[in-house]
PAVEXLO-158774 format. One record per residue (C-alpha): residue number from 1; x, y, z. Coordinates in pm, 1 decimal, always signed. Layout:
! PAVEXLO-158774
<seq:NUM | u:X | v:Y | w:Z>
...
***
This chain:
! PAVEXLO-158774
<seq:1 | u:+12063.2 | v:+10827.0 | w:+9161.2>
<seq:2 | u:+11979.4 | v:+10468.7 | w:+9248.7>
<seq:3 | u:+12171.4 | v:+10201.7 | w:+9060.6>
<seq:4 | u:+12009.2 | v:+9863.4 | w:+9006.7>
<seq:5 | u:+12217.9 | v:+9564.4 | w:+8906.6>
<seq:6 | u:+11971.0 | v:+9388.2 | w:+8685.4>
<seq:7 | u:+11914.4 | v:+9114.1 | w:+8431.8>
<seq:8 | u:+11612.6 | v:+9154.5 | w:+8206.2>
<seq:9 | u:+11476.1 | v:+8802.6 | w:+8261.5>
<seq:10 | u:+11542.8 | v:+8775.2 | w:+8635.5>
<seq:11 | u:+11212.5 | v:+8740.6 | w:+8821.8>
<seq:12 | u:+11362.2 | v:+8885.6 | w:+9138.5>
<seq:13 | u:+11497.2 | v:+9191.8 | w:+8957.8>
<seq:14 | u:+11167.7 | v:+9231.4 | w:+8769.9>
<seq:15 | u:+10995.0 | v:+9273.2 | w:+9110.3>
<seq:16 | u:+11223.7 | v:+9559.3 | w:+9203.1>
<seq:17 | u:+11183.7 | v:+9729.4 | w:+8865.1>
<seq:18 | u:+10806.1 | v:+9726.6 | w:+8917.5>
<seq:19 | u:+10839.4 | v:+9877.1 | w:+9265.4>
<seq:20 | u:+11070.5 | v:+10150.7 | w:+9135.9>
<seq:21 | u:+10823.0 | v:+10230.8 | w:+8858.7>
<seq:22 | u:+10523.9 | v:+10235.1 | w:+9093.9>
<seq:23 | u:+10708.2 | v:+10481.8 | w:+9315.5>
<seq:24 | u:+10829.6 | v:+10675.8 | w:+9010.3>
<seq:25 | u:+11189.5 | v:+10662.6 | w:+9126.2>
<seq:26 | u:+11465.7 | v:+10725.2 | w:+8868.4>
<seq:27 | u:+11737.2 | v:+10463.0 | w:+8850.6>
<seq:28 | u:+12032.2 | v:+10362.5 | w:+8638.0>
<seq:29 | u:+12083.4 | v:+10002.1 | w:+8527.1>
<seq:30 | u:+12402.4 | v:+9804.2 | w:+8572.9>
<seq:31 | u:+12348.7 | v:+9501.8 | w:+8351.9>
<seq:32 | u:+12460.6 | v:+9161.7 | w:+8480.0>
<seq:33 | u:+12418.8 | v:+8882.1 | w:+8225.0>
<seq:34 | u:+12339.7 | v:+8566.2 | w:+8420.1>
<seq:35 | u:+12423.8 | v:+8325.4 | w:+8135.4>
<seq:36 | u:+12701.1 | v:+8469.9 | w:+7919.7>
<seq:37 | u:+13050.5 | v:+8343.3 | w:+7997.3>
<seq:38 | u:+12927.2 | v:+8129.3 | w:+8283.4>
<seq:39 | u:+12739.2 | v:+8421.8 | w:+8434.7>
<seq:40 | u:+12869.8 | v:+8772.3 | w:+8502.9>
<seq:41 | u:+12734.9 | v:+8740.8 | w:+8856.9>
<seq:42 | u:+13026.1 | v:+8506.0 | w:+8921.4>
<seq:43 | u:+13299.3 | v:+8757.3 | w:+8838.4>
<seq:44 | u:+13530.1 | v:+8873.2 | w:+9115.5>
<seq:45 | u:+13415.5 | v:+9233.5 | w:+9067.3>
<seq:46 | u:+13048.8 | v:+9150.5 | w:+9120.5>
<seq:47 | u:+13120.2 | v:+8910.6 | w:+9408.7>
<seq:48 | u:+13283.5 | v:+9198.3 | w:+9594.7>
<seq:49 | u:+12946.9 | v:+9374.1 | w:+9582.9>
<seq:50 | u:+12737.4 | v:+9065.2 | w:+9654.0>
<seq:51 | u:+12922.8 | v:+8754.8 | w:+9775.7>
<seq:52 | u:+12611.4 | v:+8549.1 | w:+9701.9>
<seq:53 | u:+12641.9 | v:+8632.1 | w:+9332.8>
<seq:54 | u:+12276.9 | v:+8718.5 | w:+9280.0>
<seq:55 | u:+12071.1 | v:+8999.3 | w:+9131.3>
<seq:56 | u:+11901.7 | v:+9228.3 | w:+9208.2>
<seq:57 | u:+12148.5 | v:+9448.9 | w:+9387.0>
<seq:58 | u:+12052.8 | v:+9808.5 | w:+9463.4>
<seq:59 | u:+12312.4 | v:+10074.4 | w:+9531.8>
<seq:60 | u:+12189.9 | v:+10390.0 | w:+9704.0>
<seq:61 | u:+12486.4 | v:+10604.5 | w:+9800.2>
<seq:62 | u:+12685.3 | v:+10403.2 | w:+10054.0>
<seq:63 | u:+12409.2 | v:+10143.8 | w:+10091.4>
<seq:64 | u:+12442.0 | v:+9822.6 | w:+9890.6>
<seq:65 | u:+12126.4 | v:+9613.5 | w:+9924.4>
<seq:66 | u:+12050.3 | v:+9259.7 | w:+9811.1>
<seq:67 | u:+11738.6 | v:+9038.1 | w:+9811.9>
<seq:68 | u:+11437.6 | v:+9170.3 | w:+9621.7>
<seq:69 | u:+11187.6 | v:+9182.9 | w:+9907.0>
<seq:70 | u:+11433.5 | v:+9359.1 | w:+10136.6>
<seq:71 | u:+11506.7 | v:+9610.5 | w:+9860.1>
<seq:72 | u:+11137.2 | v:+9678.4 | w:+9802.5>
<seq:73 | u:+11077.4 | v:+9724.7 | w:+10175.6>
<seq:74 | u:+11373.6 | v:+9966.2 | w:+10183.0>
<seq:75 | u:+11211.2 | v:+10166.1 | w:+9903.5>
<seq:76 | u:+10884.6 | v:+10157.3 | w:+10096.7>
<seq:77 | u:+11051.0 | v:+10300.2 | w:+10406.7>
<seq:78 | u:+11256.6 | v:+10563.2 | w:+10227.1>
<seq:79 | u:+10985.4 | v:+10662.4 | w:+9977.6>
<seq:80 | u:+10654.5 | v:+10575.8 | w:+10148.3>
<seq:81 | u:+10424.2 | v:+10711.2 | w:+9876.9>
<seq:82 | u:+10254.2 | v:+10548.5 | w:+9700.3>
<seq:83 | u:+10238.8 | v:+10278.6 | w:+9964.5>
<seq:84 | u:+10306.7 | v:+9920.0 | w:+9861.9>
<seq:85 | u:+10199.4 | v:+9780.9 | w:+10199.7>
<seq:86 | u:+9862.2 | v:+9822.6 | w:+10375.8>
<seq:87 | u:+9835.6 | v:+10050.6 | w:+10682.8>
<seq:88 | u:+9727.7 | v:+9773.4 | w:+10922.9>
<seq:89 | u:+9946.9 | v:+9501.9 | w:+11073.0>
<seq:90 | u:+9724.3 | v:+9214.2 | w:+10959.8>
<seq:91 | u:+9715.0 | v:+9349.2 | w:+10605.6>
<seq:92 | u:+10090.4 | v:+9393.0 | w:+10592.1>
<seq:93 | u:+10141.9 | v:+9037.8 | w:+10719.5>
<seq:94 | u:+9902.7 | v:+8901.9 | w:+10455.7>
<seq:95 | u:+10075.3 | v:+9084.1 | w:+10171.5>
<seq:96 | u:+10419.5 | v:+8979.3 | w:+10291.9>
<seq:97 | u:+10311.2 | v:+8616.8 | w:+10322.2>
<seq:98 | u:+10183.7 | v:+8613.3 | w:+9963.3>
<seq:99 | u:+10503.2 | v:+8778.4 | w:+9839.8>
<seq:100 | u:+10712.3 | v:+8523.2 | w:+10028.6>
<seq:101 | u:+10504.3 | v:+8233.9 | w:+9894.5>
<seq:102 | u:+10633.0 | v:+8335.5 | w:+9552.9>
<seq:103 | u:+10978.0 | v:+8471.7 | w:+9632.0>
<seq:104 | u:+11079.1 | v:+8205.4 | w:+9884.6>
<seq:105 | u:+10884.3 | v:+7893.7 | w:+9784.5>
<seq:106 | u:+10822.1 | v:+7901.1 | w:+9407.3>
<seq:107 | u:+11088.5 | v:+8109.8 | w:+9236.4>
<seq:108 | u:+11403.4 | v:+7960.8 | w:+9397.2>
<seq:109 | u:+11312.3 | v:+7615.7 | w:+9264.2>
<seq:110 | u:+11301.1 | v:+7739.1 | w:+8905.1>
<seq:111 | u:+11598.8 | v:+7973.5 | w:+8897.6>
<seq:112 | u:+11921.0 | v:+7935.0 | w:+8704.6>
<seq:113 | u:+12142.9 | v:+7827.9 | w:+8993.8>
<seq:114 | u:+11904.2 | v:+7550.8 | w:+9097.7>
<seq:115 | u:+11851.4 | v:+7412.0 | w:+8749.1>
<seq:116 | u:+12223.5 | v:+7437.9 | w:+8669.5>
<seq:117 | u:+12303.5 | v:+7223.7 | w:+8975.5>
<seq:118 | u:+12036.1 | v:+6970.8 | w:+8885.5>
<seq:119 | u:+12172.2 | v:+6941.6 | w:+8534.5>
<seq:120 | u:+12546.5 | v:+6957.1 | w:+8592.2>
<seq:121 | u:+12584.6 | v:+6787.0 | w:+8929.1>
<seq:122 | u:+12287.5 | v:+6549.7 | w:+8943.6>
<seq:123 | u:+12285.1 | v:+6483.0 | w:+8567.3>
<seq:124 | u:+11916.3 | v:+6551.8 | w:+8520.6>
<seq:125 | u:+11797.3 | v:+6546.2 | w:+8162.2>
<seq:126 | u:+11618.4 | v:+6838.0 | w:+7997.1>
<seq:127 | u:+11289.5 | v:+6649.6 | w:+8033.2>
<seq:128 | u:+11351.7 | v:+6593.3 | w:+8401.9>
<seq:129 | u:+11433.9 | v:+6961.0 | w:+8452.7>
<seq:130 | u:+11116.0 | v:+7062.2 | w:+8274.3>
<seq:131 | u:+10910.6 | v:+6823.3 | w:+8488.4>
<seq:132 | u:+11074.6 | v:+6967.3 | w:+8802.4>
<seq:133 | u:+10994.8 | v:+7325.7 | w:+8703.0>
<seq:134 | u:+10636.8 | v:+7252.0 | w:+8598.3>
<seq:135 | u:+10568.6 | v:+7058.6 | w:+8918.8>
<seq:136 | u:+10689.1 | v:+7325.8 | w:+9159.5>
<seq:137 | u:+10545.2 | v:+7620.9 | w:+8969.3>
<seq:138 | u:+10205.4 | v:+7451.0 | w:+8931.0>
<seq:139 | u:+10198.8 | v:+7344.0 | w:+9295.9>
<seq:140 | u:+10284.1 | v:+7695.4 | w:+9410.8>
<seq:141 | u:+10037.2 | v:+7872.6 | w:+9184.2>
<seq:142 | u:+9758.2 | v:+7634.0 | w:+9286.7>
<seq:143 | u:+9820.5 | v:+7718.2 | w:+9652.0>
<seq:144 | u:+9833.5 | v:+8089.3 | w:+9572.6>
<seq:145 | u:+9509.2 | v:+8070.6 | w:+9374.6>
<seq:146 | u:+9334.5 | v:+7901.9 | w:+9666.2>
<seq:147 | u:+9474.9 | v:+8155.3 | w:+9909.8>
<seq:148 | u:+9355.0 | v:+8449.6 | w:+9702.7>
<seq:149 | u:+9012.8 | v:+8295.5 | w:+9649.0>
<seq:150 | u:+8960.4 | v:+8236.6 | w:+10018.5>
<seq:151 | u:+9046.5 | v:+8590.8 | w:+10126.7>
<seq:152 | u:+8767.4 | v:+8846.2 | w:+10124.5>
<seq:153 | u:+9020.5 | v:+9132.3 | w:+10116.9>
<seq:154 | u:+9133.3 | v:+9046.8 | w:+9764.8>
<seq:155 | u:+9013.0 | v:+9319.8 | w:+9532.0>
<seq:156 | u:+9112.5 | v:+9423.0 | w:+9183.3>
<seq:157 | u:+9469.2 | v:+9360.0 | w:+9290.4>
<seq:158 | u:+9613.8 | v:+9120.3 | w:+9545.2>
<seq:159 | u:+9511.4 | v:+9333.4 | w:+9841.4>
<seq:160 | u:+9238.1 | v:+9580.8 | w:+9762.2>
<seq:161 | u:+9219.1 | v:+9805.9 | w:+9459.8>
<seq:162 | u:+9571.0 | v:+9941.7 | w:+9429.6>
<seq:163 | u:+9889.2 | v:+9750.6 | w:+9339.6>
<seq:164 | u:+10136.6 | v:+9661.6 | w:+9611.1>
<seq:165 | u:+10422.8 | v:+9439.9 | w:+9717.0>
<seq:166 | u:+10250.5 | v:+9109.8 | w:+9637.8>
<seq:167 | u:+10156.0 | v:+9229.0 | w:+9288.8>
<seq:168 | u:+10523.2 | v:+9311.8 | w:+9228.0>
<seq:169 | u:+10583.4 | v:+8938.9 | w:+9279.7>
<seq:170 | u:+10282.9 | v:+8789.6 | w:+9102.2>
<seq:171 | u:+10346.6 | v:+8945.1 | w:+8761.1>
<seq:172 | u:+10709.9 | v:+8825.9 | w:+8729.8>
<seq:173 | u:+10605.9 | v:+8480.1 | w:+8845.1>
<seq:174 | u:+10339.9 | v:+8464.4 | w:+8574.1>
<seq:175 | u:+10601.3 | v:+8568.3 | w:+8318.4>
<seq:176 | u:+10837.7 | v:+8295.2 | w:+8438.1>
<seq:177 | u:+10560.5 | v:+8035.1 | w:+8452.9>
<seq:178 | u:+10492.4 | v:+8079.6 | w:+8081.6>
<seq:179 | u:+10862.3 | v:+8043.0 | w:+8000.9>
<seq:180 | u:+10865.3 | v:+7707.6 | w:+8177.3>
<seq:181 | u:+10541.7 | v:+7574.2 | w:+8030.7>
<seq:182 | u:+10279.8 | v:+7665.7 | w:+8292.4>
<seq:183 | u:+9993.0 | v:+7887.4 | w:+8175.1>
<seq:184 | u:+9870.4 | v:+8128.9 | w:+8446.1>
<seq:185 | u:+9530.3 | v:+8152.5 | w:+8276.8>
<seq:186 | u:+9456.4 | v:+7816.2 | w:+8441.0>
<seq:187 | u:+9431.9 | v:+8012.4 | w:+8768.4>
<seq:188 | u:+9149.1 | v:+8266.1 | w:+8722.4>
<seq:189 | u:+9217.9 | v:+8487.5 | w:+9023.9>
<seq:190 | u:+9589.9 | v:+8509.0 | w:+8949.2>
<seq:191 | u:+9515.8 | v:+8576.1 | w:+8580.9>
<seq:192 | u:+9275.1 | v:+8857.8 | w:+8667.8>
<seq:193 | u:+9530.6 | v:+9023.4 | w:+8895.5>
<seq:194 | u:+9799.7 | v:+8993.9 | w:+8630.5>
<seq:195 | u:+9576.2 | v:+9158.0 | w:+8369.9>
<seq:196 | u:+9488.2 | v:+9443.8 | w:+8606.9>
<seq:197 | u:+9858.3 | v:+9499.4 | w:+8671.0>
<seq:198 | u:+9964.5 | v:+9484.2 | w:+8307.4>
<seq:199 | u:+9717.8 | v:+9759.6 | w:+8223.8>
<seq:200 | u:+9931.3 | v:+9998.7 | w:+8431.1>
<seq:201 | u:+10230.6 | v:+10183.6 | w:+8286.2>
<seq:202 | u:+10452.6 | v:+10095.7 | w:+8583.8>
<seq:203 | u:+10423.8 | v:+9726.2 | w:+8505.2>
<seq:204 | u:+10463.8 | v:+9784.4 | w:+8132.6>
<seq:205 | u:+10792.2 | v:+9976.5 | w:+8158.3>
<seq:206 | u:+10934.3 | v:+9717.4 | w:+8400.3>
<seq:207 | u:+10864.9 | v:+9423.7 | w:+8165.0>
<seq:208 | u:+11163.2 | v:+9216.6 | w:+8049.9>
<seq:209 | u:+11115.7 | v:+9301.7 | w:+7683.1>
<seq:210 | u:+11135.3 | v:+9673.7 | w:+7763.5>
<seq:211 | u:+11482.6 | v:+9653.9 | w:+7918.8>
<seq:212 | u:+11796.0 | v:+9768.2 | w:+7738.0>
<seq:213 | u:+11959.0 | v:+9426.4 | w:+7781.7>
<seq:214 | u:+11658.9 | v:+9229.0 | w:+7653.2>
<seq:215 | u:+11738.2 | v:+8955.1 | w:+7404.4>
***
């Protein structure tokens, strides 16, 4: 069985949980608390698995895989149905670019390691941290909203009328945006996609509040 090193509130791990649920793949959780005791991701045991000290981490037999998008693409290649990427090259590139807009440009600027450095090393106040998070999340979501609105291939979901890789990223980002004071309802296209996703069981069972380690 697949083992996923996970933290209930991690946006990156949330993406992988959605992909696993969409593909109906059984998996066992290995909980890694990112806050308690300075972060369990920093223990020597976990660093042997992932020297970067990040979740998600997927273990499949002898394969130990890090980085959420790489993990999801691995699942796509090893379990191709239902497909999370379109059949055409242009469609796949579009979906990947939207996923990377979130996973590479928005989420890293809000995550725990970034904000911890800003607070501990650069002595930013709580108000300054909040302003930082709101600025980068709002800027990213505004660009995403414009991108989705300009593309005729957007359907009920990010790309057409079935959920895929980009939707696995959009829903966790909306969840995180609310935590940091940005309301996704200000972006109508993003909000509509999120609602379409949340109506599906796969997204419901992957939600942070549904995880065994939820607080």
